[in-house]
C-alpha angles and dihedrals in degrees: 000000000000123000089250092055093045092050093047092051090048093051092045089062089064098262127133123219136209126194092255092050090048090053092049097041103035104013087240116152095182108054093149090056093048090050090049089054092049091051090052087056090056102263114142098230112169128203126216118189113221125197117212105231094212101046101022090227119137130224136174128255115198126204140158114255112240117240 
């Protein structure tokens, strides 16, 4: 199964996914690119930007918008 398919199935179960989680779970270094590809195919993937309270750095969390 491709990264794109694995990510879509994971998001369809109601989970959200961050780049670090995608690396650990699917060995996928380019989660943003895979989500971009899925959006082009018509999937309603949303992005929420999260700020780490300790470092102040930001990262994306991806999820499927519920109908």
